[in-house]
C-alpha positions in Angstrom: 87.4 73.7 -31.8 88.4 76.8 -30.0 88.1 80.3 -31.4 91.9 80.5 -31.9 92.1 77.3 -34.0 89.1 77.9 -36.1 89.8 78.6 -39.8 88.1 81.5 -41.4 87.0 79.6 -44.6 88.0 80.5 -48.1 90.5 83.1 -47.3 92.6 80.6 -45.3 91.8 77.3 -47.1 94.2 77.5 -50.1 97.2 78.9 -48.2 100.0 76.7 -46.8 103.0 77.6 -44.6 105.5 75.8 -47.0 106.0 72.9 -49.4 104.1 70.0 -48.1 104.9 67.0 -50.2 107.7 64.6 -51.1 108.5 66.8 -54.1 110.2 69.5 -52.0 113.2 69.8 -54.3 111.1 70.1 -57.5 108.7 72.6 -55.8 111.6 75.0 -55.2 111.8 75.9 -58.9 108.9 78.3 -58.3 108.9 78.1 -54.5 112.1 80.3 -54.5 109.8 83.2 -55.4 107.6 83.0 -52.3 107.2 86.5 -50.9 106.3 90.0 -52.1 108.0 91.8 -54.9 108.1 95.2 -56.5 107.8 95.2 -60.3 109.2 97.6 -62.9 107.1 96.7 -66.1 108.2 97.8 -69.6 106.4 97.2 -72.9 104.5 99.2 -75.5 101.2 100.9 -75.4 98.4 100.5 -78.1 100.3 102.9 -80.5 103.6 101.0 -80.1 105.1 103.7 -77.9 107.5 102.4 -75.1 105.8 102.5 -71.7 106.8 101.7 -68.1 104.7 101.1 -65.0 105.3 100.1 -61.4 103.5 97.0 -60.0 103.5 94.3 -57.4 103.8 90.6 -57.2 102.8 88.3 -54.3 103.7 84.6 -54.3 102.8 81.9 -51.8 102.3 78.2 -51.1 98.8 76.9 -51.7 96.8 73.6 -51.8 98.5 71.8 -49.0 101.9 73.0 -50.1 101.6 71.2 -53.4 101.4 74.3 -55.6 102.5 77.9 -55.8 100.1 80.8 -56.5 101.1 84.2 -57.6 99.2 87.5 -58.0 100.6 90.0 -60.5 99.2 93.6 -60.4 100.4 96.2 -62.9 100.0 99.1 -62.3 100.1 98.4 -58.6 97.2 99.1 -56.3 96.4 102.7 -55.9 98.5 103.8 -59.0 97.1 105.6 -62.0 95.7 103.2 -64.6 95.1 100.4 -62.1 92.7 97.9 -63.6 92.3 99.8 -67.0 92.7 97.6 -70.0 94.5 96.9 -72.2 97.9 97.7 -70.5 96.8 97.0 -66.9 96.6 93.5 -65.6 95.6 91.9 -62.3 95.9 88.2 -62.6 96.9 85.0 -60.9 98.8 81.9 -61.7 98.5 78.5 -60.1 101.6 76.3 -60.7 102.2 72.7 -59.7 104.9 70.1 -60.5 103.5 67.2 -62.4 105.7 64.3 -61.4 104.1 62.0 -64.0 105.6 64.0 -66.9 108.4 65.9 -65.1 107.3 69.4 -65.8 105.3 72.3 -64.2 101.7 72.9 -65.2 100.8 76.5 -64.9 97.5 78.3 -65.6 97.3 82.1 -65.9 93.9 83.8 -65.2 93.5 87.5 -65.8 90.0 88.9 -65.8 90.9 92.6 -66.6 91.7 91.6 -70.2 89.7 88.3 -70.2 92.7 86.0 -70.6 93.2 82.3 -69.5 96.3 80.5 -70.7 97.9 77.1 -69.8 101.6 76.7 -69.8 104.2 73.9 -69.4 107.2 75.0 -67.5 110.7 73.6 -66.9 114.2 74.8 -65.9 116.3 75.9 -68.9 119.9 77.0 -68.5 120.0 79.3 -65.5 116.3 80.2 -65.7 112.8 78.9 -66.2 110.9 78.6 -69.5 107.1 78.5 -69.7 105.4 77.7 -73.1 101.8 78.0 -74.1 101.3 76.2 -77.5 97.6 75.3 -77.3 96.2 78.5 -78.6 97.3 81.3 -81.0 99.2 83.3 -80.5 101.8 81.0 -78.9 103.4 82.5 -75.8 106.8 82.0 -74.3 107.5 83.4 -70.8 110.9 83.3 -69.1 112.3 83.9 -65.6 116.0 84.8 -66.0 118.8 86.5 -64.0 117.3 84.9 -60.8 119.0 85.8 -57.5 117.6 85.6 -54.0 116.3 89.2 -54.2 115.6 89.9 -57.9 114.8 88.3 -61.3 113.7 89.4 -64.7 110.5 88.1 -66.4 110.1 88.4 -70.2 107.3 87.6 -72.6 107.4 86.8 -76.3 104.7 85.8 -78.7 104.5 84.0 -82.0 101.8 84.6 -84.6 103.2 82.0 -87.0 103.0 78.8 -84.9 106.5 79.3 -83.3 108.6 80.1 -86.4 109.4 83.6 -85.3 109.1 85.3 -81.8 108.5 88.9 -80.9 109.1 90.7 -77.6 106.0 91.8 -75.8 106.9 92.9 -72.3 109.4 92.5 -69.5 109.4 93.0 -65.7 112.3 93.5 -63.3 111.3 92.1 -59.9 112.9 93.2 -56.6 112.1 91.4 -53.4 110.5 93.6 -50.7 
């Protein structure tokens, strides 16, 4: 192997140049987000006061093009409050299409606040719905108003096993 063809190990191993399986059409549900995005986050702070922060999102193909990984950072790198819980987050999701059951499996890992959640995702209307019903509170995340260069992401939670839902946070994403 020549120096030019040698892989550098872990930093290159997960990454792929594009979708790499027979499921290309299904993979585009999340593959459409591949790239870098600026985020305008809105939610509430610990006292219930409305808060806004700027962040970043990076999405790419991984695992032989069979999955999509994203990294969400709010506030963005170098901004005040970066990495300071409970409002800040710096996490990653791995998502893959499970052809056996016809849905996306998605796992969110976020060490700043010590969170790991599994979701099932599917297209709904003109967007994407992700649901996490294994643990309490139940979570519902949505990608809506999707265009080539923007989308909105919203989060809701239910503390009563899905009978009622409450807004938690939203992000407006704009492609860089």
